[in-house]
C-alpha positions in Angstrom: -10.4 36.3 28.2 -7.7 39.0 28.6 -6.3 41.9 26.5 -3.6 44.3 26.2 -4.3 47.5 23.9 -2.0 50.1 22.9 -3.8 53.9 23.5 -2.0 57.1 22.0 -1.4 59.5 25.0 -4.5 61.8 23.9 -6.6 58.1 23.7 -5.5 57.3 27.3 -6.3 60.6 28.5 -9.9 60.7 26.9 -10.6 57.4 28.2 -9.4 58.7 32.2 -11.5 61.0 31.5 -14.6 59.7 30.5 -14.5 56.7 33.5 -13.3 59.7 35.9 -16.7 61.6 35.0 -18.4 58.3 35.5 -16.7 57.3 38.6 -15.6 53.9 37.4 -12.1 52.7 36.9 -10.8 53.2 33.0 -9.7 49.4 32.9 -13.6 48.7 33.2 -15.2 51.5 31.1 -12.8 50.1 28.5 -13.6 46.3 28.9 -17.3 47.6 28.8 -16.7 49.8 25.7 -16.0 46.4 24.1 -18.2 43.7 25.1 -20.8 46.4 24.1 -19.1 46.9 20.6 -19.2 43.0 20.3 -22.6 42.2 21.3 -24.1 44.6 19.1 -26.4 43.7 16.0 -24.0 42.1 13.6 -24.1 45.6 10.8 -23.1 47.6 13.1 -20.3 45.2 14.7 -18.9 44.5 11.0 -18.7 48.0 9.9 -17.0 49.0 13.4 -14.8 45.9 13.0 -14.3 46.4 9.0 -12.9 50.1 10.1 -10.5 49.0 13.0 -9.1 46.3 9.7 -8.7 49.0 7.5 -7.7 51.4 9.6 -4.8 49.5 11.3 -3.8 47.3 7.8 -0.3 48.5 7.8 0.4 47.6 10.7 -0.9 43.8 10.7 1.0 43.7 7.5 3.9 44.3 9.5 3.5 42.1 11.9 3.3 38.7 9.5 
């Protein structure tokens, strides 16, 4: 599956800085983070998913 995500300028900068520090491409780091998130034990993933959904609820409602 391929996905596209939109980051703020500061989020992009943090991702780029972290990727540079780890000596990996930013896209690979982002993919690794997503893979890690979805393979976490259920309670951790559930809390993270709920936090993201709640934070972005107004956007999701506008897109419907």
